[in-house]
N, C-alpha and C positions, 0 to 999 in steps of 0.2 A: 825136206828139209831144206832151211837155207841159210848157206855159208857165208860169212863172212873173211873174205882173204887180207890178213897184215900186210903193211909196208913192207915186211921183209920175202914177201911171197910176191912173184910176176905178174902183173895184170892179164898177162898173154894164158893164165891159167882159167883164167872163165872160158873162151874158146875153144880150150881143149876137153874141157867136162863138162860142158853143158849138155850132153845127152844121160850124163849120169847123176851131174848136180844142176837142174835149169834157173834156181835161183842166185845163182852164186853173184857176188860183191866182191869188191877191192875197195880196201877204202879209199883211195881215187875220186873212186864212182861218186861219194858221198862226202866231198872234202875235207876227210879226216887223217889222207895220207900223211900230215904233221900234228896232226892233233899224240896226245901225251894217253896212255895207254889209259890212263881208269875217264877215259873220256870215248876209247875204242869203248872201254867196256860198259860203259854206261849207253851208248848207240844200240850195239849190240843186243843190251837185254833189251833196251823199250821197242824194239823193231824185229824182237823174236828169232834172232840170228844166233848161230855158231860159231866162233870164233875159229880159225885156221892160223896156226902161228907159229912160228920157230923160237919168236920169244917164249921163256921162262915163266918172266911176270906175269901173264897169263893162268897159266896152272900156280902158283903161286893167289894170284886172286881167288881160282876156286876154292884155294882151300879155305881163306878167308871168307870172300862173301857166300862162297856156293853158288850154284845154280837159280835161276839162268845170267846168265846166257853160259850154255854151255864149247868148252874146249876143247879143240882135236889139235897136240900138240910134238910137234913133225920133230924130231931129235935126227935129224938125219944129218945134219952141218949144213956146209956149202954145197950143194948139189945143182944141177943144172935142172929147167924148166920141167923140160921134158922126165925128169926123176923122178922128180914132184909130182906130176902129173898119174906118172906110171904108180907110182906106193897108192895114191886118194883113189886109181879106178882101184888095183889091186886089193884094195883092203875097203871097200862100197860099202861089203855087208856088216864087217865091223863097227863102221861109223854109222850104219843105219841102222844099229842096233841099240848101238850107245845113243843114238837120238833119241831110238823110243825110249830105254833107259830112265824110268822119271828120277832114279836117286845118282846117275851120273853125272859128276862135274866134269872129268875131263876126263881125254881119252890121248896116250904117248902109241905117236907110230915110232918106230925104228927100225 
C-alpha cells in the first residue's frame, strides 16, 4: 500500500508511519507541493498511490472520476501531526481492507 500525503499534511508523518506504511511519500518529495489537485490526482493514478488528504476536493474527484487512485479523506479538522499519525495507525486495518477492495473509491476517517 503506497500512500501519497497531500500538502495539508505534515511531511513528518512519513517517518512516524514508516513501520506500517513504508512506501509513503509526500507531495513535496515529488515537487507537487504547489500543484493543483488535478495534477496530484493524475500523479497518484499514474504511480499507483493512494491519496491521503484533508481536502474534500479529492472526495469529489473520486465520485467524478472513480478509482484509481483511491482516497483516504481525513475529516478531523485542525489536528496535530501526532493526532493524525495516531488516527492512521489506529485505522490501519480499515485502510488495508479499503486498499484491497476493488470497488472502493474513498474512505472517510472521522
